[in-house]
N, C-alpha and C positions, 0 to 999 in steps of 0.2 A: 092314340096320340095324346088326347088330353090326360090320360092316366100316367103317361110318360113325363108330361109336364108338371103334373102334380108331385111325381116322385122326385124330380130334379128340384122343385121348390123346397121339399122336406130335407133333401140333402144340403141344400144351401143354407138352410136357417142355422145350422150349426157351424158355419164357416165365418171367420172374421172378414173384414172388407178387403184386407190384403190378400188373404187367402182366396177370397172370391176372384179377386183380379187376377191373380196367378192361374186359378183354374179356368177362368175364362180364355186366358191367353194360351194355357196348354191346349185348350178345346178348338178355339177360333184361330189362332194363328200357327201353333205349331201341328195341329190336328193330330195329337197323340194324348188325348185326356187320360187314357189308361194309366200314365205314369203319374199323375198328380199326386195321389196317396203316397207313393215311393218317396217322392220329394218332400212331402210333408213328414213322412216317418223318419226321414234322415235330417229333419230340422230345416229344410228349405221352404219357408212359408210366404216368403215376400218376395215379388218379382224383382224389385229394387235390389234386394240383396242377392239374388240369383245373377243379375246383371252384372254386379258389382264384384263377384266372387271369382271370376276368371276360372270358371269349372274347365275341367279337362275331360278328356274321354275315359280316363282312369277313374276320375270321380263319379262319372255317370254308371260305370260298371259297379262301383261299391256301392251305389245307390240301388242297384238291381235292375238296370236296365240292359238287357242281355242282346238285343239285336243291334249290331253295328250301325246299320242304316239309320235306325231310330236314335241312336246316340248323336250320329253326325248331323241329323235334321235339328235335334234340339240345339246342339252348339251353334249351327248355322244361324238359327232364329235368335240365339242370345247374341250373337256377333251383329246381327242387323239392328239391334236395340242401341248398340253403343254409340254409333256416331250421332244419332238423333239426341241422346241424353247428353253428350259432350258438347253439342252445339247450343244446347239450352243453358249451358253454363258459361258461355263466352260473353263477356261484357264489353260492349263497345262504348268507349268514352265519347261524349258529346260536348265538345267545346263551345260554348257560347261567347262571342265577343261582341262589344258594345262599339260600333264603328260611329258612333255619334259625335263626330269632331265639329260640331257647330257650337263651340264655346265662345264665340265672338260676342 
């Protein structure tokens, strides 16, 4: 196990922060880390980019993901991200009024 952890550290050293975040998402959320390199080879290295690209099943086939169930799982997890990120962008205005009418 210690050797495996060391190998993972060596692999991670060559990745950018965005790639590492994407790799972690593929591993810990999607549970399909074997496809990370296919995404990178196809130019998808940033999780935010993947989230906003509106990928289709056909896109995943072109990337090289052959198993239908795996494509559906990836698309499902991408869709789960969208509501959260959209809510982050909603700005609720706050109106502060001065009700100090003691001008007498």
